VEXZARO-283072 format. One line per 2 residues: number of its first residue (from 0); their letters; for each residue x, y, z of C-alpha. Coordinates in Angstrom, 3 decimals. Layout:
NUM> A> X Y Z ~ ...
end
This chain:
0> XX> 150.753 113.481 -2.310 ~ 148.837 110.697 -3.847
2> XX> 145.134 111.166 -2.619 ~ 144.775 107.445 -2.442
4> XX> 147.608 107.128 0.190 ~ 146.313 104.691 2.657
6> XX> 146.173 105.682 6.376 ~ 144.939 104.248 9.727
8> XX> 142.505 106.579 11.242 ~ 140.775 104.402 14.091
10> XX> 142.101 101.890 16.381 ~ 140.667 99.946 19.365
12> XX> 141.487 97.404 21.914 ~ 138.832 95.889 24.310
14> XX> 139.270 93.489 27.249 ~ 136.186 91.902 29.070
16> XX> 137.689 90.282 32.358 ~ 134.183 89.254 33.184
18> XX> 134.023 85.120 33.641 ~ 130.149 85.396 34.602
20> XX> 128.232 82.684 32.753 ~ 124.945 84.489 32.881
22> XX> 122.978 86.104 31.445 ~ 124.928 86.239 28.137
24> XX> 128.767 85.898 28.390 ~ 130.651 87.682 25.640
26> XX> 131.291 85.798 22.447 ~ 133.791 86.772 19.856
28> XX> 131.094 88.513 17.535 ~ 129.925 90.736 20.312
30> XX> 133.293 91.857 21.677 ~ 134.586 92.510 18.063
32> XX> 131.473 94.493 17.302 ~ 132.156 96.633 20.391
34> XX> 135.841 97.062 19.184 ~ 134.730 98.360 15.772
36> XX> 132.450 100.716 17.383 ~ 135.389 101.946 19.582
38> XX> 137.635 102.186 16.722 ~ 134.988 104.401 14.895
40> XX> 134.728 106.657 17.863 ~ 138.528 106.816 18.165
42> XX> 138.627 108.094 14.609 ~ 135.598 110.312 14.517
44> XX> 134.086 111.149 18.056 ~ 132.028 113.979 16.510
46> XX> 130.770 112.197 13.513 ~ 130.858 108.336 14.145
48> XX> 127.627 107.561 12.238 ~ 128.932 108.962 9.070
50> XX> 132.056 107.077 9.316 ~ 130.301 103.937 10.175
52> XX> 127.797 104.118 7.279 ~ 130.929 104.635 5.160
54> XX> 132.419 101.194 5.747 ~ 132.494 99.094 2.538
56> XX> 134.984 96.340 3.626 ~ 135.371 94.038 6.799
58> XX> 138.082 91.733 7.087 ~ 138.019 89.432 10.104
60> XX> 140.948 87.329 11.733 ~ 139.509 83.846 12.038
62> XX> 138.742 83.112 15.889 ~ 139.666 80.049 17.618
64> XX> 136.723 80.368 20.090 ~ 133.653 79.735 18.160
66> XX> 132.717 78.421 14.558 ~ 130.758 81.053 12.542
68> XX> 129.067 80.543 9.210 ~ 129.636 84.239 8.377
70> XX> 131.379 86.308 10.848 ~ 132.049 89.355 8.550
72> XX> 128.419 89.188 7.645 ~ 127.258 88.906 11.078
74> XX> 129.346 91.868 11.979 ~ 128.235 93.960 9.204
76> XX> 124.516 93.336 10.101 ~ 125.277 94.473 13.775
78> XX> 126.783 97.487 12.393 ~ 123.731 98.241 10.314
80> XX> 125.225 97.784 7.112 ~ 123.485 96.121 4.250
82> XX> 124.848 93.463 1.874 ~ 124.988 96.083 -0.984
84> XX> 127.008 98.520 1.189 ~ 129.901 96.187 1.159
86> XX> 132.471 95.623 -1.505 ~ 134.201 92.982 0.388
88> XX> 133.719 90.852 3.472 ~ 136.535 88.276 4.290
90> XX> 137.179 85.720 7.029 ~ 140.648 84.577 7.011
92> XX> 142.247 81.209 7.667 ~ 143.732 80.294 11.060
94> XX> 147.391 81.779 11.514 ~ 148.874 84.505 13.718
96> XX> 150.219 86.137 10.554 ~ 146.776 87.163 9.498
98> XX> 146.539 90.672 11.184 ~ 149.566 92.038 9.363
100> XX> 148.606 90.432 6.090 ~ 144.904 91.728 6.217
102> XX> 146.156 95.280 7.239 ~ 148.524 95.346 4.333
104> XX> 146.190 94.046 1.784 ~ 143.560 96.572 2.996
106> XX> 146.059 99.459 2.468 ~ 146.932 97.999 -0.972
108> XX> 143.225 97.878 -2.171 ~ 142.745 101.443 -0.854
110> XX> 145.693 102.727 -2.922 ~ 144.153 101.159 -5.865
112> XX> 140.786 102.751 -5.395 ~ 139.101 99.672 -4.624
114> XX> 137.291 101.128 -1.579 ~ 136.823 103.917 0.779
116> XX> 136.660 102.690 4.570 ~ 138.066 99.301 5.539
118> XX> 137.892 97.515 8.841 ~ 140.376 94.905 9.944
120> XX> 139.552 93.106 13.096 ~ 139.429 90.074 15.422
122> XX> 138.949 88.759 18.889 ~ 138.834 85.758 21.046
124> XX> 136.572 84.930 24.201 ~ 138.192 81.628 25.173
126> XX> 137.941 82.792 29.079 ~ 134.130 83.037 28.771
128> XX> 134.028 79.611 26.667 ~ 136.148 77.971 29.272
130> XX> 134.075 79.334 32.140 ~ 130.850 78.315 30.654
132> XX> 132.280 74.768 29.874 ~ 133.420 74.514 33.577
134> XX> 129.772 75.417 34.805 ~ 128.071 72.931 32.488
136> XX> 126.659 75.714 30.278 ~ 127.641 74.400 26.798
138> XX> 126.870 75.878 24.443 ~ 127.234 79.220 26.358
140> XX> 123.761 80.822 26.646 ~ 123.016 83.304 23.847
142> XX> 125.783 82.723 21.553 ~ 125.331 82.595 17.833
144> XX> 124.232 79.159 16.480 ~ 127.625 77.228 15.661
146> XX> 128.347 76.424 12.049 ~ 129.576 72.940 13.124
148> XX> 129.423 70.519 15.771 ~ 130.711 72.336 18.862
150> XX> 132.793 69.159 20.046 ~ 135.000 70.186 17.098
152> XX> 135.688 73.763 18.323 ~ 139.230 74.518 17.693
154> XX> 141.561 75.481 20.657 ~ 145.169 76.126 20.427
156> XX> 146.146 72.875 22.129 ~ 143.431 70.850 20.371
158> XX> 145.223 70.497 17.048 ~ 144.642 67.372 14.888
160> XX> 148.077 65.877 14.162 ~ 146.437 63.588 11.610
162> XX> 148.137 60.188 11.041 ~ 151.795 61.088 9.563
164> XX> 155.111 60.338 11.097 ~ 154.620 63.442 13.489
166> XX> 151.321 62.042 14.874 ~ 152.832 58.561 15.295
168> XX> 155.305 59.933 17.588 ~ 152.949 62.416 19.253
170> XX> 154.305 65.783 18.222 ~ 153.143 68.701 16.388
172> XX> 151.527 71.180 18.801 ~ 153.218 74.636 19.475
174> XX> 154.014 73.733 22.921 ~ 156.219 70.858 21.598
176> XX> 157.671 72.392 18.599 ~ 158.715 75.733 19.721
178> XX> 161.101 74.226 22.381 ~ 162.760 72.218 19.489
180> XX> 163.944 75.668 18.268 ~ 165.012 76.921 21.584
182> XX> 167.179 73.996 22.384 ~ 168.648 74.120 18.948
184> XX> 169.298 77.890 19.276 ~ 170.994 77.445 22.615
186> XX> 173.207 74.779 21.356 ~ 174.037 76.707 18.334
188> XX> 175.324 79.563 20.487 ~ 177.182 77.155 22.898
190> XX> 175.059 78.673 25.616 ~ 174.640 76.451 28.751
192> XX> 171.213 75.480 29.882 ~ 171.311 77.607 32.908
194> XX> 172.303 80.540 31.151 ~ 169.655 79.966 28.450
196> XX> 167.124 79.448 30.987 ~ 167.912 82.811 32.942
198> XX> 167.992 84.616 29.590 ~ 164.551 83.498 28.732
200> XX> 163.178 84.337 32.277 ~ 164.852 87.878 32.150
202> XX> 163.351 88.414 28.545 ~ 159.866 87.523 29.639
204> XX> 160.201 89.457 32.972 ~ 161.053 92.509 30.857
206> XX> 157.835 91.641 28.796 ~ 155.790 91.206 31.932
208> XX> 156.773 94.777 33.023 ~ 155.531 96.294 29.872
210> XX> 152.199 94.357 30.019 ~ 151.503 95.476 33.806
212> XX> 151.466 99.124 32.574 ~ 149.239 98.381 29.584
214> XX> 145.436 98.816 30.381 ~ 144.481 96.416 27.665
216> XX> 146.655 93.570 28.866 ~ 144.844 90.616 30.299
218> XX> 147.192 90.707 33.332 ~ 147.399 94.703 33.353
220> XX> 148.334 95.877 36.955 ~ 149.893 92.372 37.696
222> XX> 153.552 91.220 37.035 ~ 155.603 88.141 37.048
224> XX> 159.272 88.755 37.904 ~ 162.495 87.147 36.690
226> XX> 162.482 85.017 39.841 ~ 158.927 83.678 39.432
228> XX> 159.059 82.950 35.648 ~ 162.545 81.318 36.202
230> XX> 161.622 79.171 39.057 ~ 160.158 75.712 37.964
232> XX> 157.825 73.946 40.065 ~ 154.442 74.118 41.628
234> XX> 152.257 76.456 39.391 ~ 155.056 77.088 37.192
236> XX> 155.446 73.560 36.256 ~ 157.757 72.485 33.113
238> XX> 155.448 71.971 30.106 ~ 157.938 70.898 27.406
240> XX> 161.549 71.545 28.016 ~ 162.959 74.074 28.398
242> XX> 159.857 76.017 28.876 ~ 157.823 76.040 32.101
244> XX> 154.222 77.286 32.262 ~ 155.242 81.024 32.446
246> XX> 157.115 80.923 29.118 ~ 154.101 79.673 27.121
248> XX> 151.270 81.633 25.733 ~ 148.185 82.253 27.924
250> XX> 145.228 81.690 25.566 ~ 142.280 81.957 28.119
252> XX> 141.379 85.579 27.477 ~ 138.533 87.860 26.339
254> XX> 140.175 90.418 23.972 ~ 139.368 92.013 20.702
256> XX> 140.811 94.779 18.610 ~ 139.924 96.653 15.333
258> XX> 141.730 98.931 12.884 ~ 140.121 101.285 10.373
260> XX> 141.769 102.350 7.380 ~ 140.733 104.995 4.798
262> XX> 142.845 107.240 2.232 ~ 144.077 110.600 2.807
264> XX> 141.568 112.342 0.400 ~ 138.551 110.473 1.952
266> XX> 139.788 111.264 5.583 ~ 139.699 114.916 4.528
268> XX> 136.170 114.517 3.209 ~ 135.099 112.710 6.530
270> XX> 136.820 115.726 8.544 ~ 139.154 113.097 10.281
272> XX> 141.896 115.193 12.107 ~ 145.493 114.592 10.959
274> XX> 146.353 113.851 14.516 ~ 144.641 110.501 13.968
276> XX> 146.638 109.747 10.585 ~ 149.229 106.971 10.769
278> XX> 150.749 105.743 7.416 ~ 151.069 102.087 6.471
280> XX> 154.687 102.005 4.671 ~ 154.810 98.411 3.763
282> XX> 153.847 94.869 4.363 ~ 155.783 91.636 3.673
284> XX> 155.345 88.110 4.389 ~ 156.482 84.510 3.538
286> XX> 156.338 80.918 4.945 ~ 158.238 78.016 5.969
288> XX> 157.601 74.448 4.880 ~ 154.587 73.370 6.482
290> XX> 156.019 70.450 8.210 ~ 158.671 71.375 10.668
292> XX> 160.404 68.240 9.871 ~ 161.521 69.146 6.489
294> XX> 162.909 72.621 7.395 ~ 166.718 73.072 6.912
296> XX> 167.399 74.217 10.444 ~ 166.088 74.610 13.987
298> XX> 168.620 77.224 15.096 ~ 167.025 80.031 13.111
300> XX> 164.089 80.627 10.940 ~ 164.723 81.776 7.452
302> XX> 161.246 82.862 6.926 ~ 161.303 85.229 9.912
304> XX> 164.676 86.740 8.782 ~ 163.579 87.143 5.320
306> XX> 160.221 88.938 6.198 ~ 161.912 91.268 8.669
308> XX> 164.754 92.185 6.063 ~ 162.129 92.669 3.359
310> XX> 159.854 94.871 5.428 ~ 162.783 97.098 6.290
312> XX> 164.239 97.344 2.821 ~ 160.795 97.911 1.104
314> XX> 159.923 100.762 3.333 ~ 163.534 102.211 3.271
316> XX> 163.786 101.920 7.334 ~ 167.016 100.913 8.832
318> XX> 166.600 99.269 12.278 ~ 168.217 102.486 13.745
320> XX> 165.063 104.425 12.474 ~ 162.566 102.131 14.342
322> XX> 161.130 103.775 17.397 ~ 158.818 100.832 18.084
324> XX> 158.874 97.099 17.566 ~ 156.579 94.422 18.623
326> XX> 157.250 90.721 18.004 ~ 154.725 87.986 18.272
328> XX> 155.920 86.350 21.260 ~ 154.096 82.898 21.944
330> XX> 157.369 81.578 23.378 ~ 160.862 83.219 24.085
332> XX> 162.355 81.764 20.929 ~ 160.467 84.000 18.422
334> XX> 161.746 87.392 19.943 ~ 165.177 85.808 20.305
336> XX> 165.331 85.002 16.724 ~ 163.860 88.382 15.819
338> XX> 166.384 90.184 17.730 ~ 169.180 88.073 16.230
340> XX> 168.027 88.977 12.682 ~ 167.803 92.532 13.565
342> XX> 171.173 92.529 15.267 ~ 169.521 93.546 18.654
344> XX> 170.501 92.413 21.965 ~ 167.973 89.655 23.388
346> XX> 167.788 91.322 26.879 ~ 168.029 94.951 27.840
348> XX> 167.582 96.061 24.273 ~ 167.776 99.773 23.730
350> XX> 164.611 98.909 21.286 ~ 162.356 96.870 23.388
352> XX> 161.182 93.704 21.414 ~ 157.574 94.268 22.558
354> XX> 154.921 96.871 22.758 ~ 152.261 94.574 24.247
356> XX> 154.138 92.249 26.684 ~ 153.919 89.003 24.720
358> XX> 151.292 86.372 24.689 ~ 151.973 85.180 28.264
360> XX> 151.552 88.660 29.935 ~ 149.516 90.674 27.495
362> XX> 147.495 87.400 26.847 ~ 147.155 85.118 24.023
364> XX> 144.722 86.743 21.938 ~ 144.736 83.972 19.361
366> XX> 145.468 84.572 15.896 ~ 144.411 88.200 16.446
368> XX> 147.550 89.063 18.892 ~ 149.243 90.989 15.960
370> XX> 146.242 93.223 15.489 ~ 146.754 94.337 19.075
372> XX> 150.494 94.933 18.244 ~ 149.362 97.217 15.258
374> XX> 146.905 99.154 17.426 ~ 149.538 99.816 20.093
376> XX> 152.026 100.868 17.456 ~ 149.624 103.203 16.115
378> XX> 148.958 104.548 19.724 ~ 152.752 105.008 20.197
380> XX> 153.077 106.787 16.844 ~ 150.441 109.301 17.400
382> XX> 151.763 110.161 20.759 ~ 155.052 110.875 19.382
384> XX> 153.660 112.734 16.177 ~ 151.826 115.156 18.590
386> XX> 155.072 116.428 20.107 ~ 157.795 115.963 17.304
388> XX> 157.424 116.544 13.527 ~ 160.173 114.158 12.910
390> XX> 159.253 110.873 11.155 ~ 158.742 108.018 13.490
392> XX> 158.462 104.433 12.513 ~ 157.402 101.048 14.151
394> XX> 157.403 97.543 12.928 ~ 155.066 94.713 13.937
396> XX> 155.754 91.128 13.202 ~ 152.961 88.547 13.084
398> XX> 153.813 84.859 13.398 ~ 151.500 81.846 12.715
400> XX> 151.588 78.127 13.081 ~ 154.822 76.880 14.497
402> XX> 157.193 79.572 12.991 ~ 155.558 78.655 9.806
404> XX> 153.743 81.951 8.556 ~ 155.380 85.340 8.773
406> XX> 154.009 88.784 8.067 ~ 155.374 92.207 9.092
408> XX> 154.100 95.692 8.679 ~ 155.872 98.906 8.968
410> XX> 154.049 102.066 10.165 ~ 154.974 105.738 10.280
412> XX> 153.936 109.205 11.133 ~ 154.984 110.377 7.626
414> XX> 153.897 108.970 4.179 ~ 156.292 107.182 1.919
416> XX> 158.030 109.454 -0.389 ~ 155.422 110.651 -2.928
418> XX> 152.626 108.831 -0.968 ~ 150.939 105.911 -2.278
420> XX> 151.722 102.445 -1.274 ~ 153.697 99.172 -2.295
422> XX> 152.480 97.386 -5.533 ~ 152.408 94.078 -3.640
424> XX> 154.094 91.872 -1.070 ~ 157.580 91.467 -2.546
426> XX> 157.663 87.840 -0.919 ~ 154.161 86.637 -2.157
428> XX> 154.392 83.058 -3.014 ~ 157.888 82.557 -1.717
430> XX> 158.699 79.712 0.513 ~ 161.873 80.609 2.493
432> XX> 163.400 77.087 2.206 ~ 162.886 75.940 -1.229
434> XX> 164.576 72.667 -0.896 ~ 163.317 70.486 1.855
436> XX> 165.297 68.180 4.043 ~ 165.083 64.613 3.309
438> XX> 163.565 62.759 6.299 ~ 162.817 58.977 7.208
440> XX> 159.440 58.174 6.603 ~ 157.001 55.419 7.643
442> XX> 159.576 52.956 6.840 ~ 161.534 53.732 10.079
444> XX> 165.255 53.708 10.421 ~ 167.966 51.919 12.364
446> XX> 171.588 52.507 13.012 ~ 174.122 55.195 14.491
448> XX> 172.652 58.627 15.021 ~ 172.998 62.046 16.567
450> XX> 170.704 64.559 18.181 ~ 169.749 67.614 16.102
452> XX> 167.351 68.814 18.728 ~ 164.936 67.584 21.236
454> XX> 162.401 68.224 23.928 ~ 160.715 66.525 26.886
456> XX> 157.113 66.599 27.750 ~ 156.305 66.502 31.512
458> XX> 153.261 65.443 33.523 ~ 151.463 67.799 35.783
460> XX> 153.174 65.979 38.660 ~ 156.595 67.150 37.215
462> XX> 157.597 63.708 36.082 ~ 158.958 63.547 32.584
464> XX> 156.457 61.679 30.180 ~ 157.976 61.423 26.786
466> XX> 161.073 62.508 24.966 ~ 161.088 63.754 21.405
468> XX> 164.284 63.543 19.437 ~ 164.959 65.008 15.875
470> XX> 168.265 63.369 14.842 ~ 170.359 62.755 11.860
472> XX> 171.474 59.179 10.759 ~ 175.313 59.024 10.848
474> XX> 175.283 57.045 7.539 ~ 173.500 59.090 5.088
476> XX> 172.513 62.287 7.127 ~ 168.757 61.803 6.638
478> XX> 166.600 63.446 9.464 ~ 164.326 61.325 11.625
480> XX> 161.988 61.707 14.339 ~ 161.930 59.430 17.438
482> XX> 160.708 59.063 20.865 ~ 162.935 58.056 23.869
484> XX> 163.650 54.442 23.754 ~ 164.579 53.678 27.376
486> XX> 164.067 55.174 30.931 ~ 167.859 56.129 31.168
488> XX> 167.474 58.088 27.930 ~ 164.414 59.859 29.027
490> XX> 165.841 60.737 32.366 ~ 169.162 62.077 30.904
492> XX> 167.177 64.123 28.476 ~ 165.069 65.498 31.247
494> XX> 167.864 66.138 33.741 ~ 169.347 69.436 32.284
496> XX> 172.638 68.312 33.491 ~ 174.443 68.252 30.111
498> XX> 173.901 69.252 26.494 ~ 171.761 66.749 24.531
500> XX> 172.084 68.290 21.178 ~ 174.865 66.719 19.273
502> XX> 175.047 63.623 21.488 ~ 175.467 60.339 19.898
504> XX> 173.398 57.438 20.384 ~ 171.331 54.838 18.142
506> XX> 167.807 54.666 16.818 ~ 165.832 51.560 16.070
508> XX> 162.285 50.808 14.866 ~ 159.701 50.186 17.218
510> XX> 158.553 46.649 16.978 ~ 155.226 47.233 18.468
512> XX> 154.193 50.381 16.289 ~ 154.615 50.935 12.408
514> XX> 156.511 54.063 11.734 ~ 157.620 54.818 15.140
516> XX> 161.358 54.998 15.962 ~ 163.088 54.931 19.267
518> XX> 166.517 56.482 20.274 ~ 168.698 55.638 23.127
520> XX> 172.069 56.815 24.600 ~ 173.905 53.689 25.025
522> XX> 176.956 53.097 27.321 ~ 180.118 54.169 25.700
524> XX> 178.286 55.900 22.865 ~ 177.217 59.161 24.966
526> XX> 179.886 61.295 23.217 ~ 179.043 64.562 21.549
528> XX> 179.130 65.079 17.958 ~ 179.200 68.198 15.765
530> X> 176.009 68.894 13.721
end
């Protein structure tokens, strides 16, 4: 076997449930540092100092919680590593795809002899940050000096929509965009709204049951049921249809994880037992057009499908050979699309779609959620390897943006044939949809139209606030974005009494705001149309 075959030797997941604001609440750097130490101890409990000193690469998934000038450098210092000890320190851009990408690229660098011991890690402490803000202790006491104005600290719901056509209509955040996909997917399958809602509730109840048994989950030991997830009202209010609160990611957590990689030859030098070795077999990833409005469809994700298929083909792994699967699950639509791409049932799947429990029940560990998926996959594969010499494999799909960035890694208990690693991501630089859909811009539009997909945003009181319509002009087929144009249209969209996708109406320019379109269902024009 190639002596430079990359392997994962150490893993850790850490949870700090404390919401205490004194004396020093955990910040991302401290929790990630603890996760790295735990991963070192996992790999080499008898000689942790030797392994720690051998680290020559630190890759960190960008945190939502706090702005750092140099988080990889800060962690290196906390580990007692000097600047000259590191061949690489890297801080990623935002995106839930980054854990898969970083682990894949670390494995590839190891296979090229570009390092000896590499750490991939990340973490969030939004729970502590929120507790401190609520207590009037901001910035939190004892935290690292921020690299920018803390009033600009990024949070998952604080995305700057800019000033384009999406911002004019007030849509662009994940809680608004993922529902567009769910509604289109439901209509594409000719599924009733009631059946779709029951399916989502059942799926997330299955996820909750898995998270309940995971000691690393934010809601470990607690479990929502199909009934509590599906019943809309009270605490489980509707956010953006069709998703109530318990179908949305829960981001206020304190979670961190770390993965340590090396080569088979160096693992032997370090005395790492083979029982710890798990082999990365491939990594693949691609992206969709950055603007959801220019994508070809809302009933599927070509980027997701392409990424999964490439991961399976480049690792020579049929779906039937997978023992474990974890799909980044910020909203039900992502595992639904993945299940469809893999030809698996959405609920009651013989191969469960999650190892963790999803971002609602395990906890929305920010961009780093996928790293927890990788660590759990390693943990499961190790356990199987201990009792069975047969090759076992798992796949972890990481998703970033609004179904924008995809990355998948395949792990196994046995190496690739001949060892080594893939030469590169076969989808590098590939955009899954090269030809972007023509859209109506700031000039606005008027005329007959049909709904392609939609969602309704609700107030905390349960009252519908605003409708968002993605539609097509009947004349030239161009796509447009609009808000509801009258109260009757909003109430019909929010009622859930009939399918809105495919319904005809009319769109007009808003005379009070440039670039904004308004859509209405007019009397006698509420018939359905085929899209």
